[in-house]
KOLLOBA-426833 format. One line per 2 residues: number of its first residue (from 1); their letters; for each residue x negated, y negated, z of N, C-alpha, C. Coordinates in steps of 0.1 Angstrom, whole numbers, plus 2048, in hexadecimal, padded with zeros to 3 digits. Layout:
NUM	a	X,Y,Z,X,Y,Z,X,Y,Z  ...
//
This chain:
1	ms	8E2,3D4,2BF,8DA,3D2,2CA,8CE,3DC,2CA  8C2,3D7,2C8,8B6,3E0,2C7,8B3,3E5,2D5
3	rl	8AA,3EF,2D6,8A6,3F4,2E3,89E,3E9,2EA  896,3E2,2E3,88E,3D7,2E9,897,3CC,2EF
5	ag	8A1,3C8,2E7,8AA,3BE,2EC,8B2,3C3,2F8  8B6,3D0,2F8,8BD,3D6,303,8B4,3D6,310
7	de	8A7,3D9,30E,89E,3D9,31A,89D,3CB,320  89C,3C1,317,89B,3B4,31C,8A8,3B0,323
9	sm	8B4,3B4,31E,8C1,3B1,324,8C2,3B7,332  8BD,3C3,333,8BE,3CA,340,8B4,3C4,34A
11	rr	8A9,3BF,345,89F,3B8,34E,8A6,3AC,354  8AC,3A4,34B,8B3,398,34F,8BF,39B,359
13	lr	8C6,3A6,356,8D1,3AA,35E,8CD,3AD,36C  8C2,3B5,36D,8BD,3B9,37A,8B8,3AD,382
15	aa	8B2,3A4,37B,8AD,397,382,8B9,38F,387  8C4,38F,37F,8D0,386,382,8D7,38C,38E
17	ie	8D8,399,390,8E0,39F,39A,8D8,3A2,3A7  8CB,39F,3A6,8C3,3A2,3B2,8C8,399,3BE
19	gl	8CB,39F,3C9,8D0,398,3D4,8DF,395,3D4  8E6,397,3C9,8F4,395,3C8,8FC,3A0,3CE
21	dv	908,39D,3D4,911,3A7,3D9,91B,3AA,3CE  918,3B3,3C4,921,3B6,3B9,92C,3BF,3BE
23	gv	938,3BA,3BF,943,3C2,3C4,94A,3CB,3BA  94C,3C5,3AE,953,3CC,3A3,94B,3CA,396
25	lv	948,3D5,38F,942,3D5,382,94C,3DA,378  94F,3D3,36D,957,3D7,362,94F,3D9,356
27	nn	94D,3E5,351,946,3E7,345,950,3E7,339  951,3DC,333,95B,3DA,329,956,3D8,31B
29	ag	949,3D6,31A,943,3D4,30C,944,3E1,304  947,3DF,2F7,949,3EA,2EE,948,3E7,2E0
31	vs	944,3F0,2D8,944,3EF,2C9,94D,3F9,2C3  955,3F5,2BA,95E,3FF,2B3,95C,400,2A4
33	kp	953,3F8,29F,950,3F8,291,942,3FF,28F  940,407,285,949,40A,279,956,411,27D
35	yv	960,40E,276,96E,413,27A,974,41A,26E  97A,425,270,981,42D,266,978,42F,25A
37	vf	96D,435,25C,963,439,251,95E,447,254  95A,44E,24A,954,45B,24C,945,459,251
39	lh	940,462,258,933,461,25E,928,45E,254  929,465,249,91E,464,23F,91F,457,237
41	ev	929,44F,238,92B,443,231,923,437,237  91E,438,243,919,42D,24A,90A,431,24E
43	dv	901,427,24D,8F4,429,252,8F3,42D,261  8EB,436,264,8EA,43B,272,8E8,430,27C
45	ea	8E1,425,278,8DE,41B,282,8EB,414,287  8F5,413,27E,902,40D,282,908,416,28D
47	wm	907,423,28B,90C,42C,296,904,42B,2A3  8F7,429,2A1,8EF,428,2AD,8F1,41B,2B5
49	km	8F5,411,2AE,8F9,404,2B5,905,407,2BD  90F,40E,2B8,91B,411,2C0,917,41A,2CC
51	vr	90E,423,2CA,90A,42C,2D6,903,423,2E0  8FA,41A,2DC,8F3,412,2E5,8FC,409,2EE
53	vn	906,403,2E7,90F,3FA,2EF,919,402,2F7  91F,40C,2F1,92A,413,2F8,925,41D,303
55	lw	919,422,301,914,42D,30A,908,428,312  8FD,425,30B,8F1,421,312,8F3,415,31B
57	al	8F8,40A,315,8F9,3FE,31D,902,400,32A  90D,407,328,916,409,333,90F,411,33E
59	te	907,41B,33A,8FF,423,344,8F5,41B,34B  8ED,413,343,8E3,40B,349,8E8,400,353
61	vt	8F3,3F9,34F,8F9,3EF,358,8FE,3F5,365  905,401,363,90A,408,36F,8FE,40C,378
63	aa	8F4,411,373,8E8,415,37B,8E1,409,382  8E2,3FE,37C,8DC,3F2,382,8E4,3ED,38D
65	vl	8F1,3EE,38D,8FA,3E8,397,8FD,3F2,3A2  8FD,3FF,39F,902,409,3A9,8FA,409,3B6
67	pg	8EC,408,3B5,8E5,40A,3C2,8E9,3FF,3CC  8EC,3F3,3C8,8F0,3E9,3D2,8FD,3EC,3D8
69	mv	907,3F2,3D0,914,3F6,3D5,912,401,3DF  909,40B,3DC,907,416,3E5,901,411,3F2
71	er	8F8,408,3F1,8F1,402,3FD,8FB,3FB,406  905,3F4,400,90F,3EC,408,91B,3F5,40C
73	gr	91C,401,405,927,40A,409,934,405,403  934,3FD,3F8,941,3F9,3F3,93F,3F4,3E4
75	ga	949,3F5,3DC,948,3F0,3CE,952,3F8,3C5  954,3F2,3BA,95C,3F9,3B0,956,3F7,3A2
77	iv	956,401,39A,951,401,38C,95C,406,383  960,3FD,379,96A,401,370,963,402,362
79	nm	964,40D,35C,95F,410,34F,96A,411,344  969,40A,33A,974,40A,330,971,416,326
81	gs	97A,420,327,97A,42B,31E,984,429,313  98A,433,30F,994,432,304,99D,43E,304
83	as	9AA,43C,301,9B3,447,2FF,9B0,44F,2F3  9A8,44A,2EA,9A4,451,2DE,99C,45E,2E2
85	se	996,45D,2EE,98E,469,2F2,994,471,2FD  99F,46C,303,9A5,472,30F,9B3,478,30C
87	ai	9BB,470,305,9C9,474,302,9CB,47A,2F5  9C1,479,2EC,9C2,47E,2DE,9B6,487,2DC
89	ps	9B9,493,2D6,9AF,49D,2D5,9A4,49A,2CB  9A7,492,2C1,99C,48F,2B7,99F,481,2B2
91	fp	995,47A,2AD,996,46D,2A8,98E,46C,29B  992,472,290,98A,473,284,988,465,27D
93	lc	97D,464,277,978,457,271,974,44D,27B  975,450,288,971,447,293,96A,450,29D
95	ni	963,45B,299,95F,465,2A2,954,461,2AB  94A,458,2A7,940,454,2B0,946,44B,2BB
97	ya	94F,442,2B7,956,43A,2C2,95C,443,2CC  964,44C,2C8,96B,455,2D1,962,45D,2DA
99	at	957,461,2D3,94D,469,2DB,946,461,2E6  943,455,2E3,93D,44C,2ED,947,44A,2F8
101	kr	953,448,2F5,95D,446,300,960,452,308  95E,45E,302,95F,46B,30A,954,46B,314
103	yv	948,467,310,93D,466,31A,941,45D,325  947,451,322,94B,448,32D,954,44F,337
105	ak	95E,457,332,967,45D,33B,960,467,344  957,470,33E,950,47A,346,947,473,350
107	fs	93F,469,34B,936,462,354,93D,45C,360  949,456,35D,950,44F,368,956,459,372
109	rs	95B,464,36D,961,46F,376,956,474,37F  94A,477,379,93F,47D,381,93B,473,38C
111	ly	939,466,388,935,45C,392,940,45A,39D  94C,45B,399,957,45A,3A3,956,465,3AD
113	ie	953,471,3A9,951,47C,3B2,945,47A,3BB  93A,475,3B5,92E,474,3BC,92E,469,3C7
115	yr	935,45E,3C4,933,452,3CC,940,44E,3D4  94B,454,3D2,957,44F,3D9,955,451,3E8
117	sr	94E,45B,3ED,94C,45C,3FB,942,452,401  93C,44A,3F8,932,440,3FC,938,432,3FA
119	gv	945,431,3F8,94C,425,3F7,94C,41E,3EA  948,425,3DF,947,41F,3D2,951,427,3C9
121	dv	95B,41F,3C4,965,425,3BB,961,423,3AC  962,42E,3A5,95E,42D,396,96A,432,38E
123	qc	96E,42A,385,97B,42D,37D,978,42B,36E  97E,434,366,97E,432,358,98D,42F,354
125	qa	98E,423,34D,99B,420,348,99C,423,339  9A6,42A,335,9A7,430,328,9B3,42A,321
127	pf	9B3,41E,31C,9BE,418,315,9C0,41D,307  9CC,41B,302,9CE,41C,2F3,9CA,40E,2EE
129	fv	9D0,40A,2E3,9CD,3FD,2DD,9D2,3F1,2E6  9C9,3E7,2E7,9CD,3DA,2ED,9CB,3D0,2E2
131	at	9D4,3C6,2E2,9D5,3BC,2D7,9C9,3B3,2D7  9BD,3B8,2D3,9B1,3B0,2D2,9AC,3B0,2C4
133	rm	9A1,3A9,2C1,99C,3A9,2B3,996,3B6,2AF  993,3BF,2B9,98E,3CC,2B6,998,3D5,2AF
135	vp	9A5,3D1,2B1,9B0,3D9,2AB,9B3,3D4,29D  9B3,3DC,293,9B6,3D8,285,9C4,3D3,284
137	ra	9C6,3C9,27B,9D3,3C3,279,9DD,3CE,275  9D9,3D7,26D,9E2,3E2,269,9E8,3EA,274
139	ir	9E1,3EA,27F,9E6,3F1,28B,9EF,3E7,293  9EA,3DB,295,9F2,3D1,29C,A00,3CE,296
141	dn	A01,3D1,289,A0E,3CE,282,A16,3DA,280  A12,3E6,284,A1A,3F2,281,A23,3F5,28D
143	wl	A28,402,28E,A32,406,298,A2C,405,2A6  A1E,405,2A7,A18,405,2B4,A18,3F7,2BB
145	sp	A1C,3ED,2B3,A1A,3DF,2B9,A22,3DD,2C6  A2E,3E3,2C8,A34,3E1,2D5,A2C,3E7,2E1
147	fl	A23,3F0,2DE,A1B,3F7,2E8,A0E,3F1,2EA  A0B,3E6,2E4,9FE,3DF,2E5,9FF,3D3,2EF
149	pt	9FA,3D5,2FB,9FA,3CA,305,9F0,3BF,301  9F3,3B3,305,9E9,3A8,302,9DD,3AB,30C
151	pd	9D2,3A5,309,9C6,3A6,312,9C9,3A2,320  9D1,397,322,9D4,392,32F,9DD,39C,337
153	ay	9E7,3A2,32F,9F0,3AC,336,9E8,3B8,33A  9DF,3BC,331,9D7,3C8,334,9CE,3C5,340
155	ar	9C7,3BA,340,9BE,3B6,34B,9C6,3B6,359  9D2,3B1,359,9D9,3B1,366,9DC,3BF,36A
157	aa	9E1,3C7,361,9E4,3D5,364,9D7,3DD,368  9CC,3DA,361,9BF,3E1,364,9BB,3DE,372
159	ar	9BC,3D1,376,9B7,3CD,384,9C0,3D5,38F  9CD,3D6,38C,9D5,3DD,396,9D1,3EC,398
161	wi	9CC,3F2,38D,9C9,400,38E,9BB,403,393  9B3,3FA,396,9A5,3FC,39B,9A7,403,3A9
163	gh	9A0,40E,3AA,9A1,416,3B7,9AB,421,3B7  9B2,423,3AC,9BC,42D,3AB,9B8,438,3A2
165	gs	9AE,440,3A6,9AA,44B,39E,99F,449,394  999,454,38F,98D,452,386,991,450,378
167	lc	99D,452,374,9A2,450,366,9B0,44B,366  9B2,440,35E,9C0,43B,35D,9C2,433,350
169	sp	9CE,431,34D,9D2,428,342,9DC,41F,348  9D8,412,34B,9DF,40A,354,9ED,405,350
171	ti	9EF,402,343,9FC,3FC,340,A07,406,33D  A13,402,340,A1E,40B,33E,A20,40F,330
173	sh	A1D,406,326,A1F,40A,318,A15,414,314  A09,414,319,9FF,41E,316,A02,42B,31D
175	ql	A07,42A,329,A0B,436,330,A16,43E,328  A1F,436,322,A2A,43C,31A,A23,443,30E
177	lw	A1A,43D,307,A13,443,2FC,A0B,44F,300  A05,44F,30C,9FE,45B,311,A08,466,313
179	cl	A13,464,318,A1D,46E,31A,A22,474,30D  A24,46B,303,A28,470,2F6,A1D,478,2EF
181	as	A10,474,2F1,A05,47B,2EC,A04,489,2F2  A07,48A,2FE,A05,497,306,A0F,4A2,301
183	vl	A19,49F,2FA,A23,4A9,2F6,A20,4AE,2E8  A17,4A7,2E1,A14,4AB,2D3,A09,4B6,2D3
185	pd	A0A,4C0,2CA,9FF,4CA,2C9,9F3,4C3,2C3  9E7,4C9,2C6,9DB,4C3,2C1,9DB,4C2,2B2
187	av	9E0,4CC,2AB,9E0,4CD,29D,9E8,4C1,297  9F3,4BD,29E,9FB,4B2,299,9F3,4A5,29B
189	hd	9ED,4A4,2A7,9E4,498,2A9,9DA,497,29E  9D3,4A2,29B,9C8,4A2,291,9CD,49D,284
191	wl	9D9,4A2,280,9DF,49F,273,9E3,490,272  9E9,48B,27D,9EE,47E,27E,9E2,474,27E
193	rl	9D8,476,286,9CC,46D,287,9C5,46C,27A  9C3,478,273,9BB,478,267,9C4,470,25C
195	re	9D0,473,25C,9D9,46C,252,9D9,45D,254  9DB,459,261,9DB,44B,264,9CE,444,261
197	hl	9C3,44A,265,9B6,444,263,9B2,444,254  9B6,44D,24C,9B4,44D,23E,9BC,441,238
199	rl	9C8,43F,23D,9D0,434,238,9CA,427,23C  9C5,425,248,9BE,419,24C,9B1,417,244
201	ra	9AA,422,241,99E,421,239,9A1,41C,22B  9AC,421,225,9B0,41C,218,9B4,40D,218
203	hr	9BB,409,223,9BF,3FC,225,9B3,3F2,226  9A9,3F6,22D,99D,3EE,22F,995,3ED,222
205	kr	995,3F8,21A,98E,3F7,20D,995,3EE,204  9A3,3EE,204,9AA,3E5,1FB,9A8,3D6,1FF
207	aa	9A8,3D4,20C,9A5,3C6,211,997,3C2,20E  98E,3CB,20E,980,3C7,20B,97F,3C4,1FC
209	ra	985,3CB,1F4,985,3C9,1E5,98C,3BC,1E2  997,3B9,1E8,99E,3AD,1E6,996,3A1,1EA
211	sa	98F,3A2,1F6,987,397,1FA,97B,395,1F1  975,3A0,1EC,96A,39E,1E2,96F,398,1D5
213	tw	97A,39B,1D1,980,395,1C5,983,386,1C7  988,383,1D2,98B,375,1D5,97F,36C,1D6
215	ha	974,371,1DC,968,36A,1DD,961,369,1CF  963,373,1C7,95D,373,1B9,964,368,1B1
217	vd	971,367,1B2,979,35D,1AA,976,350,1B0  975,34E,1BD,973,341,1C3,965,33C,1BF
//
């Protein structure tokens, strides 16, 4: 999404919500790719696309909707963060993604403090993996699979948690993972995340080579 395209999208959004009583805003759009790569391996524009979607767009949409909520004295804003920035001390090979989600958590907490007395609730939800297409198959099929809620299950839990604090991880399975993460020293987290992400990186490279070979033969 270019800056020009983003400006046009925001113009259309402001026009669409003019006069509407927006009660709940859910900022759920996000980009997770490039995934499990070193920073120097990817053109900077790919990283900036992630920043524009995960950080700038969320900020602009919130700023467009918030004045109406303040005027009416009611409303709720839910911003989708990530446990990768809240429950885990580092997220190597996915560092830009985790950094943008850290912004979401701090942004949400600050708005929560600013606006709760004015009837507007702001919450950051920080899930672990949910069984969507954003999650690599290598993760969906490993030991974490029992802890991956379906999108529908997550949505139901997420709706129940709106209004209950500035930061949450709505599903029971993710709360269990959060508790497990809290007992591990940071150094252990760092070692485990780097080891796992290097494994996923190698898996993706093998899959890419196999796909290239298949297409060449075909």
